[in-house]
SEROPA-72725 format. One line per field, with one value per residue (C-alpha): residue number from 0; residue in one letter; x, y, z. Coordinates in Angstrom, 1 decimal, always signed. Each point is the difference from the previous one (the first is absolute). Layout:
<nodes>
resi = (NUM ...)
resn = (A ...)
X = (X ...)
Y = (Y ...)
Z = (Z ...)
</nodes>
This chain:
<nodes>
resi = (0 1 2 3 4 5 6 7 8 9 10 11 12 13 14 15 16 17 18 19 20 21 22 23 24 25 26 27 28 29 30 31 32 33 34 35 36 37 38 39 40 41 42 43 44 45 46 47 48 49 50 51 52 53 54 55 56 57 58 59 60 61 62 63 64 65 66 67 68 69 70 71 72 73 74 75 76 77 78 79 80 81 82 83 84 85 86 87 88 89 90 91 92 93 94 95 96 97 98 99 100 101 102 103 104 105 106 107 108 109 110 111 112 113 114 115 116 117 118 119 120 121 122 123 124 125 126 127 128 129 130 131 132 133 134 135 136 137 138 139 140 141 142 143 144 145 146 147 148 149 150 151 152 153 154 155 156 157 158 159 160 161 162 163 164 165 166 167 168 169 170 171 172 173 174 175 176 177 178 179 180 181 182 183 184 185 186 187 188 189 190 191 192 193 194 195 196 197 198 199 200 201 202 203 204 205 206 207 208 209 210 211 212 213 214 215 216 217 218 219 220 221 222 223 224 225 226 227 228 229 230 231 232 233 234 235 236 237 238 239 240 241 242 243 244 245 246 247 248 249 250 251 252 253 254 255 256 257 258 259 260 261 262 263 264 265 266 267 268 269 270 271 272 273 274 275 276 277 278 279 280 281 282 283 284 285 286 287 288 289 290 291 292 293 294 295 296 297 298 299 300 301 302 303 304 305 306 307 308 309 310 311 312 313 314 315 316 317 318 319 320 321 322 323 324 325 326 327 328 329 330 331 332 333 334 335 336 337 338 339 340 341 342 343 344 345 346 347 348 349 350 351 352 353 354 355 356 357 358 359 360 361 362 363 364 365 366 367 368 369 370 371 372 373 374 375 376 377 378 379 380 381 382 383 384 385 386 387 388 389 390 391 392 393 394 395 396 397 398 399 400 401 402 403 404 405 406 407 408 409 410 411 412 413 414 415 416 417 418 419 420 421 422 423 424 425 426 427 428 429 430 431 432 433 434 435 436 437 438 439 440 441 442 443 444 445 446 447 448 449 450 451 452 453 454 455 456 457 458 459 460 461 462 463 464 465 466 467 468 469 470 471 472)
resn = (X X X X X X X X X X X X X X X X X X X X X X X X X X X X X X X X X X X X X X X X X X X X X X X X X X X X X X X X X X X X X X X X X X X X X X X X X X X X X X X X X X X X X X X X X X X X X X X X X X X X X X X X X X X X X X X X X X X X X X X X X X X X X X X X X X X X X X X X X X X X X X X X X X X X X X X X X X X X X X X X X X X X X X X X X X X X X X X X X X X X X X X X X X X X X X X X X X X X X X X X X X X X X X X X X X X X X X X X X X X X X X X X X X X X X X X X X X X X X X X X X X X X X X X X X X X X X X X X X X X X X X X X X X X X X X X X X X X X X X X X X X X X X X X X X X X X X X X X X X X X X X X X X X X X X X X X X X X X X X X X X X X X X X X X X X X X X X X X X X X X X X X X X X X X X X X X X X X X X X X X X X X X X X X X X X X X X X X X X X X X X X X X X X X X X X X X X X X X X X X X X X X X X X X X X X X X X X X X X X X X X X X X X X X X X X X X X X X X X X X X X X X X X X X X X X X X X X X X X X X X X X X X X X X X X X X X X)
X = (+49.5 +2.4 +0.1 +3.6 -0.9 -3.1 +2.1 +2.5 -2.8 -1.5 +3.4 +0.5 -3.5 +0.8 +3.1 -1.9 -2.6 +2.7 +1.8 -3.3 -0.8 +3.5 -0.3 -3.4 +1.3 +2.9 -2.3 -2.4 +3.0 +1.2 -3.5 -1.1 +1.5 -2.0 -3.3 +0.6 +1.9 -3.1 -0.9 +3.6 +0.4 -3.1 +1.5 +3.4 +1.2 +0.5 +1.7 -1.1 +2.8 +0.3 +2.4 +1.9 +3.4 +2.4 +3.0 +2.9 +1.9 +2.7 -0.3 +2.9 +0.8 +2.6 +1.3 +0.2 +3.4 +1.7 +1.7 +2.5 +1.6 +2.7 +2.2 +1.9 +3.1 +2.8 +3.1 +2.3 +2.8 -0.1 -3.5 -0.9 -2.5 -3.4 -0.2 -3.3 -2.5 -3.1 -3.3 -1.5 -2.8 +1.4 -0.3 +3.4 +1.4 +3.4 +2.7 -2.0 +2.1 -1.0 +2.7 +2.9 +2.8 +2.8 +3.0 +2.4 +2.2 +0.2 +1.1 +2.9 +0.9 +0.0 +2.5 +2.3 -0.2 +0.8 +3.3 +0.9 -0.9 +2.1 +3.0 -0.5 -0.1 +3.3 +1.6 -1.3 +1.6 +3.3 -0.2 -0.7 +3.0 +2.2 -1.2 +0.8 +3.4 +0.7 -1.0 +2.1 +3.0 -0.2 -0.2 +2.8 +2.2 -0.6 +0.2 +2.4 +2.1 +0.6 +0.8 +2.3 +1.9 +0.1 +1.4 +2.6 +1.2 +0.0 +2.0 +2.5 +0.2 +0.7 +2.7 +1.4 +0.1 +1.8 +2.5 +0.5 +0.7 +2.4 +1.8 +0.2 +1.4 +2.5 +1.0 +0.6 +2.1 +2.0 +0.6 +1.4 +2.1 +1.3 +1.0 +2.0 +1.4 -1.6 -2.3 +1.2 -1.8 -1.1 -1.9 -1.5 -1.2 -1.7 -1.8 -1.2 -1.3 -1.8 -1.8 -1.0 -1.3 -2.0 -1.6 -0.9 -1.6 -2.0 -1.1 -1.1 -2.1 -1.7 -0.8 -1.5 -2.2 -1.2 -0.7 -1.8 -2.3 -0.5 -0.1 -0.1 -2.8 -2.2 +0.7 -0.8 -3.2 -1.1 +0.6 -1.9 -2.8 -0.4 -0.3 -2.6 -2.0 +0.1 -1.1 -2.9 -1.0 +0.0 -2.1 -2.5 -0.2 -0.5 -2.6 -1.9 +0.2 -1.2 -2.9 -0.9 +0.0 -2.0 -2.6 -0.2 -0.5 -2.7 -1.6 -0.1 -1.5 -2.6 -0.7 -0.6 -2.5 -1.7 -0.8 -2.7 -2.4 -2.4 -2.8 +0.7 -3.6 -3.4 -2.3 -1.1 +2.7 -0.6 +2.1 +1.0 -2.0 +1.4 +0.4 -3.1 +1.4 +0.9 -2.2 +1.9 +1.6 +3.8 +0.3 -0.4 +1.9 +3.1 -0.1 +3.2 -0.3 +2.4 +1.3 -2.4 -2.9 -3.3 -1.1 -3.1 -2.0 -1.8 -2.5 -1.3 -3.8 -0.8 +1.3 -1.7 -0.4 -1.1 +2.3 -1.6 +1.3 -1.6 +0.1 +2.1 -3.1 -1.4 +3.1 +0.3 -3.4 +1.1 +0.9 +1.2 -2.9 -2.7 -2.7 -0.3 -2.5 +1.5 -2.1 +1.3 -2.3 -3.0 +1.8 +0.2 +2.5 +0.8 +3.6 +2.0 +2.8 +3.3 +2.6 +0.3 +3.0 +2.0 +1.3 -2.1 +0.2 +1.7 -2.4 +0.1 -2.0 -1.0 -1.8 -1.4 +2.6 -2.1 +1.9 -1.1 +1.1 +0.0 -2.3 -0.5 -3.2 +0.3 -2.5 -1.1 +0.7 -2.8 -0.3 +0.3 +2.3 +2.7 +2.8 -0.7 -3.8 -1.4 -1.6 -2.0 +0.9 -2.2 +1.9 -2.1 +1.7 -2.7 -3.5 -2.3 -3.0 -3.3 +1.2 -2.1 +1.0 -0.7 +0.6 +2.9 -2.3 -1.9 +3.0 +1.4 +3.3 +0.3 +2.5 -1.8 -0.4 -2.0 -3.7 -3.1 -3.6 -2.8 -3.6 -2.3 -3.6 +0.0 +3.2 +3.7 +2.2 +3.8 +1.9 +3.7 +1.6 +2.9 +1.0 +2.1 +1.3 -1.2 +0.0 -0.5 -3.7 -1.1 +1.4 -0.3 -1.9 +1.5 -2.3 -2.6 -2.7 -2.3 -1.4 -3.0 +1.1 -0.6 +2.9 -0.1 +2.2 +2.0 -0.9 +2.2 -2.6 -3.1 +1.1 +1.1 +1.7 +2.1 +1.1 +1.0 +2.0 +1.7 +1.2 +0.8 +3.7 +2.2 +1.0 +1.9 +2.2 -1.6 +1.3 -1.9 -2.2 +1.6 -2.8 +0.3 +3.7 -0.5 -2.8 -0.1 +2.6)
Y = (+92.4 -2.4 -0.5 +1.3 +3.4 +0.3 -0.5 +2.7 +2.5 -0.6 +0.5 +3.3 +1.3 -0.9 +2.2 +2.9 -0.2 +0.0 +3.0 +2.0 -0.8 +1.2 +3.2 +0.8 -0.6 +2.4 +2.7 -0.4 +0.2 +3.2 +1.6 -1.3 +2.8 +2.6 -1.8 -1.3 +3.0 +1.3 -3.4 -0.8 +3.4 -0.7 -3.3 +1.2 -0.7 +2.8 +0.4 +2.3 +2.2 -0.5 +0.5 -2.8 -1.4 -0.7 -2.2 +0.1 -3.2 -1.9 -3.7 -2.3 -3.7 -1.1 -2.9 -0.5 -0.2 +0.5 +3.2 -1.9 -3.0 -2.2 -0.4 -3.3 +0.9 -1.9 +0.5 -2.2 +2.1 +0.1 -1.7 -3.6 -2.3 -0.9 -3.8 +0.1 +2.7 -0.2 +0.6 +3.4 +0.3 -2.6 +0.6 -0.5 +0.0 +1.2 -2.4 -1.3 -0.3 +2.5 -0.1 -2.3 +1.3 -1.8 -0.4 -2.1 +2.9 +1.3 -3.4 +0.0 +3.5 -1.1 -2.8 +2.3 +2.6 -2.7 -0.7 +3.7 +0.3 -2.9 +1.4 +3.3 -1.8 -1.7 +3.3 +1.4 -2.9 +0.6 +3.7 -0.6 -2.3 +2.7 +2.6 -2.5 -0.7 +3.8 +0.6 -3.0 +1.4 +3.3 -1.8 -2.4 +2.9 +2.1 -2.9 -2.2 +1.2 +3.5 -1.2 -2.7 +2.6 +2.4 -2.6 -1.0 +3.6 +0.5 -3.2 +1.3 +3.3 -1.9 -2.0 +3.2 +1.6 -3.1 +0.4 +3.7 -0.8 -2.8 +2.4 +2.6 -2.5 -1.2 +3.5 +0.8 -3.2 +1.0 +3.5 -1.4 -2.5 +2.7 +2.1 -3.0 -0.4 -3.4 +1.0 +2.1 +3.0 -1.8 -2.6 +2.8 +1.7 -3.2 -0.2 +3.6 -0.9 -3.0 +2.1 +2.6 -2.8 -1.4 +3.4 +0.4 -3.4 +0.9 +3.3 -1.9 -2.4 +2.8 +1.7 -3.2 -0.2 +3.6 -0.6 -3.2 +1.7 +3.3 -0.9 -3.7 -0.7 +2.8 -1.0 -3.6 +0.9 +2.2 -2.8 -2.5 +2.4 +0.9 -3.7 -0.3 +3.0 -1.4 -3.4 +1.7 +2.0 -3.1 -1.8 +2.9 -0.1 -3.8 +0.4 +2.6 -2.3 -2.9 +2.1 +1.0 -3.6 -1.0 +2.7 -1.1 -3.6 +1.0 +2.1 -3.0 -2.1 +2.7 +0.0 -3.7 +0.5 +2.8 -2.6 -1.3 +2.8 -0.6 +2.1 +2.0 +1.0 -1.6 +1.1 -0.5 -0.2 +1.8 +0.7 +3.6 +1.9 -0.8 +2.6 +0.8 -1.4 -3.4 -3.0 -2.0 +1.0 +0.4 -2.6 -3.5 -3.2 +0.4 +3.8 +1.9 +2.6 +2.8 +1.1 +2.2 -1.0 -0.3 -3.7 -0.1 +2.2 -0.8 +2.9 +1.4 -0.6 +2.5 +2.9 -0.3 +2.5 +0.2 +1.4 +1.5 +2.0 +3.5 +1.6 +3.1 +2.1 -0.5 -0.5 +3.7 +0.0 -2.8 +0.8 -2.2 -0.7 +0.0 -2.6 -3.0 -2.9 -3.4 -2.7 -3.6 -2.5 +0.0 +2.2 +3.8 +1.7 +3.6 +1.3 +3.1 +1.1 -0.5 +0.5 +1.6 -0.8 +3.0 -1.9 -1.7 -3.7 -1.2 +0.1 -2.3 -2.1 -2.3 +3.0 +1.5 +2.8 +1.5 +2.1 -0.8 +0.7 -2.6 +0.9 -2.0 -0.3 -0.9 -2.6 -0.7 -3.6 -2.3 -3.8 -1.7 +2.5 -1.7 +1.3 -0.1 +0.5 +2.2 +3.2 +2.8 +3.3 +3.2 +3.0 +3.0 +3.0 +2.6 +0.1 +2.9 +0.3 +1.8 +0.6 +0.3 -2.8 -0.7 -3.3 -0.1 -1.4 +3.3 +2.2 +1.0 +1.8 +2.5 +2.6 +2.8 -1.9 -2.8 -0.4 -1.9 +0.1 +0.5 -1.1 +3.0 -1.1 -1.6 +1.8 -0.3 +2.9 +0.1 +0.9 +1.0 -1.9 +0.6 -3.4 -1.1 -3.4 -3.3 -3.7 -1.0 -0.4 +3.3 +3.5 +2.7 +3.0 +3.3 +2.2 -0.3 -2.2 +0.0 -2.7 -1.6 +0.7 -3.0 -0.5 -2.2 -3.1 -0.8 +3.2 -0.9 -2.6 +2.3 +3.7 +1.3 +3.0 -2.3 -1.9 +3.2 +1.1 -3.4 -0.1 +3.7 +0.4 +1.7 +3.3 +1.7 -1.2 +0.7 -1.0 -2.7 +0.8 -0.6 -2.2 -2.2 -0.4 -1.5 -2.2 -3.6 -2.5)
Z = (+37.3 +1.5 +3.8 +0.2 -1.6 +2.2 +3.1 -1.1 -0.6 +3.4 +1.6 -1.9 +1.0 +3.6 -0.1 -1.5 +2.8 +2.7 -1.6 -0.2 +3.6 +1.2 -2.0 +1.4 +3.6 -0.5 -1.4 +3.0 +2.4 -1.6 +0.1 +3.4 +2.2 -1.9 +0.3 +3.5 +1.6 +1.7 +1.5 +1.0 +1.7 +2.0 +1.2 +1.1 +3.6 +2.5 +3.4 +2.8 +1.4 +3.8 +2.8 +1.6 +0.9 -2.8 +0.8 -2.4 +0.1 -1.9 -0.4 -0.6 +0.3 +2.5 +2.1 +3.7 +1.5 +3.4 +0.8 +2.2 -1.8 +1.3 -3.0 -0.6 -2.1 -1.6 +2.1 -2.1 -1.4 -3.8 +0.0 -0.5 -1.6 +1.6 +0.6 +1.9 +1.2 +2.1 -1.6 +0.3 +2.6 +2.3 +3.7 +1.7 +3.5 +1.2 -1.2 -3.0 -3.2 -2.6 -2.7 -0.8 -2.3 -1.8 +2.2 -2.0 -1.1 +3.6 +1.3 -2.5 +1.1 +3.7 -0.8 -1.9 +2.8 +2.7 -1.9 -0.1 +3.7 +1.1 -1.9 +1.7 +3.4 -0.8 -0.8 +3.3 +1.9 -1.7 +0.7 +3.6 +0.2 -1.6 +2.7 +2.8 -1.4 -0.3 +3.6 +1.2 -2.0 +1.9 +3.4 -1.1 -1.0 +3.2 +2.4 -1.9 -2.9 +1.4 +3.4 -1.4 -2.1 +2.9 +2.3 -2.5 -0.4 +3.8 +0.3 -2.5 +1.9 +3.2 -1.7 -1.5 +3.4 +1.4 -2.9 +0.8 +3.7 -1.0 -2.4 +2.7 +2.5 -2.6 -0.8 +3.7 +0.4 -3.1 +1.4 +3.3 -1.9 -2.3 +3.0 +1.2 -3.5 -0.5 -2.8 -2.8 -1.5 -3.0 +2.1 +2.1 -3.2 -1.0 +3.4 -0.5 -3.5 +1.4 +2.6 -2.6 -2.3 +3.0 +0.7 -3.7 +0.0 +3.1 -1.5 -3.2 +2.1 +1.9 -3.3 -1.4 +3.2 -0.5 -3.7 +0.8 +2.6 -1.8 -3.7 -0.8 +2.5 -1.4 -3.6 +0.6 +1.9 -2.8 -2.5 +2.1 +0.8 -3.7 -0.8 +2.8 -1.4 -3.5 +1.3 +1.9 -3.1 -2.1 +2.6 +0.1 -3.8 +0.0 +2.8 -2.1 -3.0 +2.1 +1.3 -3.5 -1.2 +3.1 -0.8 -3.6 +1.2 +2.5 -2.8 -2.3 +2.7 +0.6 -3.7 +0.3 +2.8 -2.1 -2.7 +2.3 +0.9 +2.9 +1.4 +3.2 +0.5 -0.5 -2.8 -3.6 -2.7 -3.2 -3.1 -0.6 -2.6 -3.4 -2.8 -1.9 -3.3 +1.4 +0.1 +2.6 +3.3 +0.3 +2.7 -1.5 +0.2 -2.3 +0.0 +0.5 +2.8 +0.8 +3.4 +2.0 -2.3 +1.8 -0.3 +2.3 +2.3 +3.2 +0.4 +3.2 -0.4 +2.8 -2.2 -3.3 -2.9 -3.6 -2.7 -3.1 -2.9 -0.4 -3.4 -0.4 -0.8 +3.5 +2.2 +0.7 +1.8 +2.3 +3.6 +2.8 +2.4 -2.7 +0.7 -2.3 -0.3 -0.8 -1.5 +0.5 -1.5 +2.4 +2.6 +0.0 +2.3 +0.7 -0.4 -0.5 -2.2 +1.8 -2.6 -3.5 -2.2 -1.2 -3.0 -2.6 -0.4 -3.3 -3.0 -2.9 -2.4 +2.9 +1.6 -3.2 +0.4 +2.8 +2.5 +3.5 +3.5 +2.7 +2.9 +3.2 +1.9 +3.6 +1.3 +3.6 +1.2 -1.2 +0.1 -3.4 -1.6 -2.0 -2.2 -3.7 +0.3 -2.8 +1.0 -1.5 +1.6 +0.0 +1.3 +0.8 -1.6 +1.0 +1.4 -0.9 +2.3 -0.9 -3.5 -3.2 -2.4 -3.6 -1.8 -2.3 -2.7 +0.0 -0.7 -3.4 -0.5 -2.8 -1.2 +2.0 +3.2 +1.7 -0.5 +0.9 -1.1 +2.5 -0.6 +0.3 -0.7 -3.4 -1.1 +0.8 +1.1 -0.3 +3.2 +0.3 +2.9 +2.3 +1.4 +2.9 +1.1 -1.5 +0.8 -3.7 +0.6 +1.3 -0.1 +2.7 -1.4 +1.1 -2.2 -2.7 +1.6 +3.0 +2.1 -1.7 -3.6 -2.3 -2.3 -3.1 +0.1 -3.1 -1.8 -3.0 -1.0 +0.3 -0.2 -3.4 +1.6 +2.1 -3.1 -1.7 +3.1 +0.3 -3.7 -0.2 -1.0 +2.5 -1.6 +2.9 +2.9 +3.3 +3.5 +1.6 +3.0 +3.4 +1.0 -3.0 +0.4 +3.5 -0.8 -1.2 -0.7)
</nodes>
């Protein structure tokens, strides 16, 4: 036989041996429970039922933060771009620079606004001049033009009165001469006409004086005063416009000062909490920030708290004032629930679609507490004293109720249980067991009856027991 054929035969025989070994092992595994059931049953673990204190707690991870944070916000209208930002965790003093924003656009707006403001200022100066001219025109008319016109009319009246007296004297002279036959009737008639004409002229001059004082003066004053009011209204409008432009200019200058943000209190600077789905904070050099966006925070270290998310299945059991234990690395602190959110936090793929409610745990002042420290929080939901308890591993739920198996001598006995609250390790026993009973742990592995109950199909719908509905997470 050739060496090659001999090698192939040895390889085939090796495979057959391995196959027979595996088949034998599977057969022994299938038959082992029957042959070893008595020995295994004798070796199962038990637990003695006893009374004690059962604390029902909920444990969540959280982070330390301050309940009173000094927020540093962007006050630049319309937002800006971050040119420089201080590193998180830096200790600062009042006056230290925290953030520097881009101010180039604001400087351009300031120059444009200065031009608008100067134009408004020129309009105000012109309007003030118009008001002064209108006021002077009224004074000029009352003390100058009107008096001049009045004096002119009065002079004309005086001259007309002189003309009337002359005409009267001339008529008297003509009457005497007519009586002597020196002046004829036609000449006398002429003297009478001249007197009548002089009187008419005097009456006209007096009428002009009355019209000047009673009508022309009032009309001219009304025209001048209307011009004054119009000038004052225009001045008020220009002043309002100037004030508006001044306010805009001051606002732009304030925007310029807001581009450099400084600390007004001492403390440690931290970045605001970023969204759970983000890998980098919102505040970085080159980032565009919006108006009123929180850029930094300076927390008050004397008022610290831990914020955790409590699952919706347990939040109904939370109450403000409940005690909590907070584990911070090598430090354990006592706290209490101070606030429970009414609205759930947003759920998404980044949270595993878990619905949780933000809950805040108030901490007493303690040296070494810093914002951002990770914490494990245990909140005590309930505490049952002097209660019978049974391990969760000893309980089997079936279609007809909840059961456990008690060791009685060398045999096991099924017991129907009525359970109360649970902390996921132990259940409170309300009925079905007595102190000192030894229950079998993990009965599904050792008790055939427990296996049958566990796999029995549910044939009818039964309401859950009240105790079971309030237990567990």
